[in-house]
N, C-alpha and C positions, 0 to 999 in steps of 0.2 A: 255477460251477468244473468244470474238465474232470478225468475220472477216466480212468484206463487200468487194466483189471482184466484181470490176467492169473491165471486160476484152474487148478490140477491137477484132473486126469483124475475123475472120480466116484468110480472105485476106483482108488485108486493102486497098491495089491498088483498086483491083475492088468494095470493097465496098464503097470508101471514091470518087471513080473517076466518075463524070457525065461529058455528052458531051454536050459543047455549039451549038447546032445546028446551030445558025446563024453566030459564028465567026468559028467555028469549032475548038476551042481551049479546053485544059482541066483544070479544077478547081477541087482542094482537099478541099473539105468544112471542115475543121476541128472543127470547131467552138464547136459542137455537143461531141464531143470526149474530149477536152479540158474540157469544163463544167463537164461531168462528173468524169474526174480525180481532178479538185478542188473542188469537191463536197466530194468527198473522203476525201481528203485533211483536208477537215473543221471539218470531222465527226472523224477522227481519234482519236484526244484528249479525247472525250466524249467517244468512245469506250473504250479507256484504263482507263478512269476514273471510268468506269462501271465495267470494269472486277476486279479493282483492290479493291473496295468497296465489290465487291463480295467476293473476296478472303479474305478479312477481316474478313467479318460475317461468313466465312467457319471454317476458320482456328483458331478460339478463343481458347486456351486451358488452363483449362479443361473445357471450354465452361460453364461459369456460365452467364455471360450477358457481356454487352458491356463494364459495368461501371469496370468492372476488369480488363480493360487495364493498362498496366503498371505494375502488380504485378506479370509476369513471370520474365520481368526485374527486380524488387526487388530482387527477390529470388534468380537470379543468381547472384546479387551483394552480397548476403547474403553469399552464398557458395563460390564465390571467396574471401571473406572477405575484399571486397570493401564497404562493408556498415557495418560500426562499432558503438558500442556504441548507439544504437536503443534501447528502450527499451520495446515496444509494437508492435506486428503485427500492421500496418497500418490499420486505419479502414475499409479502403475501400477494404482491401485485405483479409479480415478474410474469406470470403466466398472461395475466391481463396486457401487460405492454406488449408481450411477445403478440398475441393475437392481432391487437391494435396495428402493431407495425408491419406485420406479414400477411395480415387478410383483407387488405384493401381499403380500410378507413383512413391510412394514414396516407395514401396516395389522392383519396377523394378530398382529403381537407388540403393537403397539399396544392391540389389543382385549384381548388377554392380561392386559396391564397394567391396563385399566380393569376388567376384570372382577374381579381380586384386590383393587381398589381398591373397588367395589362390594361384594363379600363381605365385606370389612372393616366398611365401612359399616352392614351389616345386624348383623354383632356387635355394634356398639358401641352400636345404636339398640334392641336386642332387651330393654333394660332401660326400661321406661317412665319411671322416674324419672330416666334419663339426660338431663343438659344440662336439668334444670330452671331453671335460672339464665340460660338463653341464651347462655352465654359458650363453648361448645363452638366452635372456628373449624378453618376448613382454609386452606391457603395453595397458591394455584396460581401459578407462571410464566407469563409471557404468550407469548413468542416459542418457536414451535415446540411449547408446550404447550397453549395456547386458539387462538392464531393460527400459522396455518402459513405459512412463509417457503420452502416447497419450490417455487411456481412462480419465484420470485426465483433459486433454489441451480440451477434447471433451467438456467437462460440463462447461468450462472457455474462452468460444470463441476462441480456438486454439492461447491462448497466449496475447489477448486483454484484457489488465487491469487484470493480474494474480497478486494474492496476495502471496508473500511468505508463509507468517505463515500457510495458507491452504494447501500449498504444501509441507511442513513440515508433517502436518498433513496427508497427503495422503499418503505420503512415509512410515509412522508409524504404516500403516495399512497392509505392506507388502504383498499388491495388483498387485505391478506391474509385468506384465506379460512379461516373457522372449523373447528376439528378437530372432527367429530360426536361421536366416542365419549366427547372429553373434556367437550364441551356438555351430554352426556347426565348424566354424573357430576355436573358442576355443579348443574345443574336438580334432580337429585336431593338433593342437599346442601342447597341452599333449600327444597325441599320438606318436609325433614326437621326445618328449624330451624336449620342450622348457620350461622354467620357465615362468608362466604367473602372473603377477601383476595387482592387481584390485586396480586403483588409482579414488579415489572419493572426491570431495569437499563438500560431505555431514559432517555434524557435528558428529564427533566421539562420542561425549559423549551422544548425542541426539537422534542418528539414527543407531550406531553401532550394535547391538543385531540385530534389525530388518532389517537392511540392509543385514547382513550376512544370516538371517532366509530366506529374498525372494530371495536370488542367490540361496541358496541349493534346497530350492523349485524348482525355476526353471532351473534346471540342472547345475549351474555354482557352480562346485564341484572339490577339487584337485588342485586348484589354490595355489601358493606359499606364498602369502601374501594377505591380504585384508588392503590398506593404505587409510585412511579417516582424515579428517583435525582434528589437535589436537587443544588445546586451544591458544597455542602460533600462531597460524595461523590465528585466527577469525579476519575477519576486512580486511586480505589481499586478494588479487586479485587471481583468480584461476590460472592464468597464472603464477603468482610468487609461489604459494605453489607447484604446480604440478612441477614447474622446480626444486625446492628445492628437493623434495622427489625423483626425477628422478635422481640427483646427486647424492643423497645418494646409492641410487643402482648401478650407476656407480665406485663409491668409494668402494662398497664392492665387485667388481669385474665383477658384471654383462656387459653384452653388450647387450644394446638394438635393436633389430633387427628391430622390430615393433612397431608402436604406434596408435592404434586406439581410436577415439573419435568423438563426434557429434559438438563438440566446439572448433573453431581453438585456445581457449586459453587452450586446451589439448593436443595439438600438437605444440604449440609455446613456445619460451625459450630456458634453457639451456639442454641439453643431450635428444632432443627429439627422437634418434634415426634414424637408416639408413632409414628408409622409415617411413611415415604417410600415415594415411589412415583416410579421411574425411567423415563421415556418415551425410546424408544431415536431417538439421533440421531448418526449417524455422519459428519456434513456440516461442523461445526465444533464446535471447543472454546473453551468461556470458562472461565477459571480465577476 
């Protein structure tokens, strides 16, 4: 911040006192000091304005351009589930989303979520008698939870105007890279004796074999069951489908201790589990 300091003399009485030789009286000419303070008060609003303007220019994040203003707030609304039903990334935020996903902040946020999940695992396994019957379970989504579609969205303006048909073609290639922090949590859960279920809204008939192959190639093996959308659930929302699948697991006797996904529809509805962990994803919305 810019400060303008106007200070009175060290000894105001001596500096402001003059002797009138004719009358022998003492006069304090305060007008000059008053004028200085009035000038300072007049300048202060302008100085604060300049300081605020400089702060706004220096604190843009990820720092694309001034036209990205508002995109951070939009992303926060997405992650807080306050923005719902959006079909594409706002056109003015495509550059912002690209910066978020590719310049390190997404990976830092993801690592933070996985750290919280790992801490929770340590808490619930501290009791040696925990999971004695082997029915403690975790549920993982697949797309942009276990397997990343980021290479695809990089070619599709990060979700702006993406066509579903081309996404199916991309998934059929078995080229989705695994997400290492999620794989680390997945592996730790298996090592601790949890049953892990992979629950995806992908169509089972169309993408079943290639999804299983992609998962295996990226190190996601040893899970209890891969559950995908069967024909009777086509046309239903992800939230409805996944709620039904989780309820089936609970009816089988499993206790869902944790649930991991990149969409709120992965984490809401029936039998969501003791705790849910939301992975950031500002590229698309799945109801």
